C-alpha positions as CSV (number, residue, x, y, z in Angstrom):
1,M,0.0,0.0,0.0
2,A,1.1,3.6,-0.6
3,K,3.0,5.3,2.2
4,I,3.0,9.1,2.2
5,V,4.1,11.6,4.8
6,P,3.5,15.3,5.6
7,F,6.6,17.5,5.6
8,Q,7.8,21.0,6.6
9,G,7.5,22.7,3.2
10,L,9.8,25.6,2.3
11,R,7.3,28.0,0.6
12,P,7.2,31.6,-0.7
13,K,5.5,34.2,1.4
14,K,2.0,34.8,0.1
15,E,3.0,38.1,-1.6
16,F,5.8,36.4,-3.5
17,A,4.1,33.2,-4.7
18,D,3.2,34.3,-8.2
19,K,6.6,35.9,-8.7
20,V,8.5,32.8,-7.5
21,A,6.6,30.1,-9.3
22,T,8.0,28.8,-12.5
23,L,7.4,26.0,-15.0
24,P,9.3,22.8,-14.3
25,Y,13.0,23.1,-15.0
26,D,12.9,20.6,-17.8
27,V,10.1,22.2,-19.7
28,V,12.1,25.3,-20.7
29,N,15.5,25.6,-22.3
30,V,18.4,27.8,-21.2
31,A,17.5,30.6,-23.5
32,E,13.9,30.7,-22.3
33,A,15.0,30.6,-18.7
34,R,17.5,33.4,-19.2
35,E,14.7,35.7,-20.1
36,F,13.8,35.8,-16.4
37,K,17.4,36.5,-15.3
38,K,16.6,40.1,-14.1
39,D,13.6,38.9,-12.0
40,P,15.1,38.5,-8.5
41,Y,12.2,36.3,-7.2
42,N,12.0,33.8,-10.1
43,F,12.7,30.2,-9.1
44,Y,14.7,29.6,-12.2
45,H,17.5,31.1,-10.2
46,V,17.4,27.9,-8.3
47,T,16.3,25.2,-10.8
48,R,18.2,26.7,-13.7
49,A,21.0,28.6,-11.9
50,E,23.1,28.7,-15.1
51,I,21.1,31.8,-16.0
52,D,23.2,33.7,-13.4
53,L,26.5,32.5,-14.9
54,P,28.3,33.2,-18.2
55,E,26.9,31.4,-21.2
56,A,30.2,29.5,-21.6
57,V,29.7,27.7,-18.3
58,D,28.7,24.0,-18.7
59,V,25.2,23.8,-17.4
60,H,26.1,20.5,-15.6
61,S,29.2,21.9,-13.8
62,Q,29.4,22.0,-10.1
63,Q,29.6,25.8,-10.4
64,V,25.9,25.8,-11.5
65,Y,24.8,23.6,-8.5
66,D,26.8,25.8,-6.1
67,R,25.1,28.9,-7.5
68,A,21.7,27.2,-7.1
69,K,22.4,26.6,-3.4
70,E,23.6,30.2,-3.0
71,N,20.4,31.5,-4.6
72,L,18.1,29.3,-2.5
73,D,20.0,30.3,0.7
74,N,19.5,33.9,-0.3
75,M,15.8,33.5,-0.8
76,I,15.6,32.0,2.7
77,A,17.8,34.7,4.2
78,D,15.8,37.4,2.6
79,K,12.6,35.7,3.8
80,I,11.2,35.4,0.4
81,M,10.7,31.7,1.3
82,V,9.9,30.4,4.8
83,Q,9.7,26.9,6.1
84,D,6.6,25.6,7.8
85,K,7.1,24.9,11.5
86,E,5.1,21.6,11.5
87,P,4.8,18.9,8.9
88,C,1.8,19.6,6.6
89,Y,0.1,18.2,3.6
90,Y,-0.7,20.7,0.8
91,I,-3.7,20.8,-1.6
92,Y,-2.8,22.0,-5.1
93,Q,-5.6,22.9,-7.6
94,L,-4.9,23.8,-11.2
95,I,-7.5,25.2,-13.6
96,M,-6.8,25.4,-17.3
97,N,-9.4,26.3,-20.0
98,G,-12.2,25.6,-17.5
99,R,-10.9,22.2,-16.6
100,S,-9.8,21.6,-13.0
101,Q,-7.6,19.0,-11.3
102,T,-6.7,18.9,-7.6
103,G,-3.8,17.0,-6.1
104,L,-2.3,16.3,-2.7
105,V,1.4,17.4,-2.2
106,C,3.2,15.1,0.1
107,G,6.3,13.1,0.6
108,S,6.2,9.7,-1.1
109,S,8.3,6.8,0.0
110,C,11.5,5.9,-1.8
111,D,11.0,2.3,-0.6
112,D,7.6,2.3,-2.4
113,Y,9.5,3.3,-5.6
114,F,12.2,0.6,-5.1
115,E,9.5,-2.1,-4.4
116,G,7.1,-1.2,-7.3
117,V,4.3,0.3,-5.2
118,I,5.1,3.5,-7.2
119,K,4.8,2.3,-10.8
120,K,6.8,3.7,-13.7
121,H,6.2,3.5,-17.4
122,E,9.4,5.1,-18.9
123,F,13.1,4.5,-19.0
124,T,15.4,7.2,-17.7
125,R,18.7,8.5,-19.0
126,P,21.8,8.4,-16.7
127,E,22.9,11.9,-17.6
128,K,19.6,13.5,-16.7
129,E,19.5,11.6,-13.4
130,L,23.0,12.8,-12.6
131,D,22.0,16.4,-13.1
132,R,19.2,16.2,-10.5
133,I,21.3,14.1,-8.2
134,N,24.0,16.8,-8.1
135,H,21.3,19.5,-7.7
136,I,19.7,17.7,-4.7
137,L,23.0,16.9,-3.0
138,T,24.3,20.4,-3.3
139,T,21.2,22.3,-2.4
140,R,19.9,19.7,0.1
141,A,16.5,20.3,-1.5
142,Q,14.1,18.6,-3.8
143,T,12.9,21.5,-5.9
144,G,10.9,19.7,-8.6
145,V,7.5,18.1,-7.7
146,V,6.9,14.6,-9.2
147,F,3.4,14.2,-10.7
148,L,1.7,11.0,-9.5
149,A,-1.7,9.6,-10.3
150,Y,-3.9,7.0,-8.4
151,N,-7.3,5.4,-8.8
152,D,-9.9,7.6,-7.2
153,N,-10.5,7.1,-3.5
154,E,-13.7,8.6,-2.0
155,N,-12.3,9.0,1.5
156,V,-9.3,11.0,0.4
157,Q,-11.4,13.0,-1.9
158,H,-13.9,13.9,0.8
159,I,-11.2,15.3,3.0
160,I,-9.7,17.3,0.2
161,D,-13.0,18.7,-0.9
162,E,-14.0,19.5,2.7
163,W,-10.8,21.4,3.3
164,K,-11.1,23.4,0.1
165,N,-14.7,24.4,1.0
166,T,-13.9,25.4,4.6
167,H,-10.5,27.1,4.3
168,E,-9.1,30.1,2.5
169,P,-6.3,29.2,0.1
170,E,-2.8,30.2,0.9
171,Y,-2.1,31.1,-2.8
172,D,-4.5,31.9,-5.6
173,F,-3.0,33.4,-8.8
174,T,-3.3,33.1,-12.6
175,A,0.0,32.7,-14.4
176,T,0.9,34.4,-17.6
177,D,-0.1,31.3,-19.6
178,G,-3.7,31.5,-18.2
179,V,-3.5,28.6,-15.8
180,Q,-4.9,29.3,-12.3
181,H,-3.0,27.9,-9.4
182,I,-4.7,27.6,-6.0
183,F,-2.9,26.2,-3.0
184,W,-4.0,25.2,0.6
185,V,-2.0,24.3,3.6
186,V,-3.4,21.3,5.5
187,D,-2.0,21.9,9.0
188,D,-4.7,20.1,11.1
189,Y,-3.0,17.0,12.7
190,S,-6.2,14.9,12.7
191,K,-6.8,15.5,9.0
192,V,-3.1,14.9,8.2
193,A,-3.3,11.6,10.1
194,M,-6.5,10.5,8.3
195,I,-5.1,11.2,4.9
196,S,-2.0,9.2,5.7
197,R,-4.1,6.3,7.0
198,Y,-6.4,6.3,4.0
199,F,-3.5,6.1,1.6
200,Y,-1.8,3.3,3.6
201,E,-4.9,1.3,4.0
202,E,-6.9,1.9,0.8
203,V,-4.5,3.0,-2.0
204,P,-2.6,0.0,-3.3
205,C,-0.3,1.9,-5.6
206,T,0.4,5.2,-7.4
207,Y,1.7,5.8,-10.9
208,I,4.3,8.2,-12.2
209,A,2.6,10.5,-14.7
210,D,5.5,12.9,-15.1
211,G,8.9,13.1,-13.5
212,H,10.6,9.8,-13.9
213,H,14.0,11.4,-13.8
214,R,13.2,13.3,-10.6
215,V,12.0,10.1,-8.9
216,A,15.1,8.1,-10.0
217,S,17.4,10.9,-8.8
218,A,15.7,11.1,-5.4
219,G,15.9,7.3,-5.1
220,K,19.7,7.3,-5.8
221,V,20.2,10.1,-3.4
222,C,18.4,8.1,-0.8
223,M,20.6,5.0,-1.4
224,E,23.7,7.1,-1.3
225,M,22.6,8.6,2.1
226,R,21.8,5.1,3.4
227,E,25.2,3.8,2.4
228,S,27.1,6.7,3.9
229,G,27.6,4.9,7.2
230,M,25.2,7.1,9.3
231,S,22.6,5.5,11.6
232,I,19.4,5.2,9.7
233,T,15.9,4.9,11.1
234,G,14.0,4.9,7.8
235,E,12.1,8.1,8.7
236,E,14.8,10.6,7.7
237,S,13.6,13.1,5.1
238,F,15.8,11.7,2.3
239,N,13.8,8.5,2.5
240,Y,10.9,10.4,0.8
241,F,10.6,12.7,-2.2
242,I,8.1,15.4,-3.0
243,T,5.1,14.5,-5.1
244,C,1.7,15.8,-6.0
245,I,-0.8,12.9,-6.3
246,F,-3.9,13.4,-8.5
247,P,-7.0,11.1,-8.9
248,A,-7.1,9.6,-12.3
249,S,-10.6,10.8,-13.2
250,Q,-9.4,14.4,-13.1
251,L,-6.4,14.0,-15.5
252,K,-6.1,14.5,-19.2
253,I,-3.2,13.4,-21.3
254,M,-2.6,15.4,-24.4
255,D,-1.1,14.2,-27.7
256,Y,2.6,14.1,-28.2
257,N,3.4,14.6,-31.8
258,R,6.4,13.8,-34.1
259,V,8.3,15.8,-36.8
260,V,10.9,14.3,-39.0
261,K,13.8,15.9,-40.8
262,D,13.7,14.0,-44.0
263,L,11.9,11.2,-45.9
264,N,14.9,8.8,-46.0
265,K,15.7,9.7,-49.6
266,L,12.1,9.1,-50.7
267,K,10.3,11.6,-52.8
268,P,6.9,12.8,-51.3
269,E,4.9,10.9,-53.9
270,E,7.0,7.7,-53.2
271,F,6.5,8.2,-49.5
272,L,2.7,8.5,-49.9
273,K,2.6,5.3,-52.0
274,E,4.5,3.4,-49.4
275,L,2.3,4.7,-46.6
276,E,-0.8,3.4,-48.5
277,K,0.3,-0.2,-47.9
278,D,-0.3,0.2,-44.1
279,F,-2.7,3.2,-43.9
280,E,-5.8,4.4,-45.6
281,L,-5.0,7.9,-46.8
282,S,-7.4,10.8,-47.3
283,M,-6.2,14.2,-48.7
284,M,-7.4,17.0,-46.5
285,G,-5.5,19.8,-48.3
286,K,-5.1,23.0,-46.2
287,K,-7.6,21.8,-43.6
288,Q,-5.8,20.8,-40.5
289,F,-6.6,17.2,-39.3
290,K,-6.6,16.4,-35.6
291,P,-7.2,12.7,-34.9
292,Q,-10.5,12.0,-33.3
293,Q,-10.0,8.4,-32.2
294,A,-7.3,5.8,-31.7
295,H,-5.5,4.6,-34.9
296,E,-6.1,7.8,-36.7
297,F,-3.2,10.1,-37.6
298,G,-2.8,13.5,-39.1
299,M,0.2,14.0,-41.4
300,Y,1.4,17.4,-42.8
301,L,3.6,17.0,-45.9
302,D,4.3,19.5,-48.7
303,A,1.9,22.1,-47.3
304,N,-1.0,19.6,-47.3
305,W,-2.7,17.6,-44.5
306,Y,-3.6,14.0,-44.8
307,K,-5.8,11.7,-42.7
308,M,-4.2,8.4,-42.0
309,V,-6.0,5.4,-40.6
310,A,-4.0,2.3,-39.7
311,R,-5.1,-0.8,-41.6
312,A,-6.0,-4.1,-39.9
313,G,-2.9,-6.1,-39.3
314,T,-0.5,-3.2,-38.8
315,Y,-0.6,-3.5,-35.0
316,T,-1.1,-6.0,-32.2
317,E,-3.6,-5.9,-29.4
318,D,-1.1,-6.1,-26.5
319,P,-0.8,-3.0,-24.3
320,I,2.2,-1.6,-26.1
321,G,1.5,-2.7,-29.6
322,V,-1.9,-1.1,-29.6
323,L,-0.6,2.4,-28.8
324,D,-0.6,4.8,-31.7
325,V,2.9,5.8,-30.9
326,S,3.9,2.2,-31.4
327,I,1.9,1.9,-34.7
328,L,3.6,5.0,-36.1
329,Q,7.0,4.0,-34.9
330,Q,6.8,0.5,-36.4
331,N,5.1,1.2,-39.7
332,V,6.5,4.7,-40.5
333,L,9.5,5.8,-38.5
334,S,11.3,2.5,-38.5
335,K,9.9,0.8,-41.6
336,L,10.1,3.7,-44.0
337,L,12.4,6.3,-42.5
338,N,14.9,4.1,-40.8
339,I,14.5,5.9,-37.4
340,N,14.8,3.0,-35.1
341,D,15.6,4.6,-31.8
342,P,13.6,7.8,-31.3
343,R,15.4,8.4,-28.0
344,T,18.7,9.0,-29.8
345,D,18.0,9.6,-33.5
346,K,18.5,13.3,-34.3
347,R,16.2,13.0,-37.3
348,V,13.1,13.0,-35.2
349,D,11.8,15.5,-32.7
350,F,8.7,15.7,-30.5
351,V,6.1,18.5,-30.1
352,G,3.7,18.6,-27.1
353,G,0.1,18.9,-28.0
354,I,-0.2,22.1,-26.1
355,R,1.5,23.8,-29.0
356,G,-1.2,22.8,-31.4
357,L,-1.2,21.8,-35.0
358,A,0.0,25.2,-36.1
359,E,3.4,24.4,-34.6
360,L,3.6,21.3,-36.7
361,E,2.9,23.3,-39.8
362,K,5.5,25.9,-38.8
363,R,8.2,23.3,-38.4
364,V,7.6,21.8,-41.8
365,D,6.9,25.1,-43.7
366,S,10.2,26.5,-42.5
367,K,11.9,23.5,-44.2
368,E,13.4,22.6,-40.8
369,M,11.4,19.4,-41.0
370,A,10.1,17.4,-43.9
371,A,6.9,16.0,-42.4
372,A,4.8,16.1,-39.2
373,F,2.5,13.5,-37.6
374,A,-0.3,14.3,-35.2
375,L,-1.4,11.5,-32.9
376,Y,-4.4,10.6,-30.8
377,P,-3.5,10.8,-27.1
378,V,-2.8,7.9,-24.8
379,S,-5.5,7.4,-22.1
380,I,-4.7,7.4,-18.4
381,Q,-6.0,3.8,-18.2
382,Q,-3.6,2.7,-20.9
383,L,-0.8,4.2,-18.9
384,F,-2.0,2.3,-15.8
385,T,-2.3,-1.0,-17.7
386,I,1.2,-0.7,-19.1
387,A,2.7,0.3,-15.7
388,D,0.8,-2.6,-14.0
389,S,2.3,-5.0,-16.6
390,G,5.8,-4.0,-15.8
391,N,6.3,-2.7,-19.3
392,V,7.4,0.8,-20.4
393,M,5.9,3.0,-23.0
394,P,7.7,4.2,-26.1
395,P,9.5,7.4,-25.5
396,K,7.6,10.6,-25.6
397,S,4.2,8.9,-25.3
398,T,2.4,11.3,-22.9
399,W,2.1,15.0,-22.4
400,F,0.3,16.2,-19.3
401,E,-1.2,19.7,-19.0
402,P,-1.4,21.8,-17.0
403,K,2.1,21.7,-15.6
404,L,2.8,21.9,-11.9
405,R,4.8,25.0,-10.9
406,D,8.2,24.7,-9.3
407,G,8.8,26.9,-6.3
408,L,5.4,26.8,-4.6
409,V,6.8,24.3,-2.1
410,V,10.2,22.8,-1.7
411,Y,11.2,19.6,0.2
412,M,14.3,20.0,2.2
413,I,16.6,17.1,3.1
């Protein structure tokens, strides 16, 4: 069963919350983060501290992690951020385009991750893990919240809804992207204890929705601490990592689309002819085509949109094979374009559905890319099924929106 704990969160004072909060460190690139360099409160000074150093500095150098610690220490010294005196849970509601989702911010158990109670669906890359390991060890803080999901639980939801309806939020602001962020502090010991008990007795597992590298890094920091020779009780802060856990019914996965640099020496008409062996093609012309159901694809090629429908026999019914990302990978990227490992092949790139179909057109019309493919999104239940089976999804299968903000609460170790 899932073990979660309250913690003494390091949080911005109410008047600074909207100024501190940023998108997750891995959603923006260095150039985008540098645009906020002159803003003294912005949390990129901690999560992307390279913005305060010369551009020639390696973003993975110890100098960057040292600067992150210095910046975090300064935010604490200047009382921009203050740590709660008692362990708390936190309720975090996000509203985007009229759709709301509310999660519980807590410490989740590293042992649950090691033992498969927290289920994963992606592989991680060692270099990305090492970056966050060094960041955690230097700053002694987990600054990025891991996004978890779980099957809805009425008892947990009742407490969350009751607290929201009877308490004023600590923070309530709308970010520049139009997403509203509302945040409550659950500091009542009896409610905290009830939430912990319901999770431990009634929630058999949780699922990583977004943040596999943050989890893996926190786990490795935990193991390093345990192997350091100090006396360990199992309740030290490093045995847990910061998460926000959402009920599955409130979550929406967006499409995660593909663009390719070339057609593997095929002319467009040859490429279309090859595609027709595995897909029913319909010319849509200038009219954008967004897939409306599984096994439909939109393709943008030579300034025209096409509707592609996978033919029978082009996929299997197993949890991985039935995914549209698998169908496209097997029948187009690998078979026709010789892109066999999308994790490492530089001829393919990925575009989150939040950017819309216009972004796919832009990438192709600029001649940067030769073609773009729009996919129907994976469902949350497909994610759960694959994670339950012990399998992993193809890379870049899911895009969750809205994104949790970094800086609203930090977990100190």
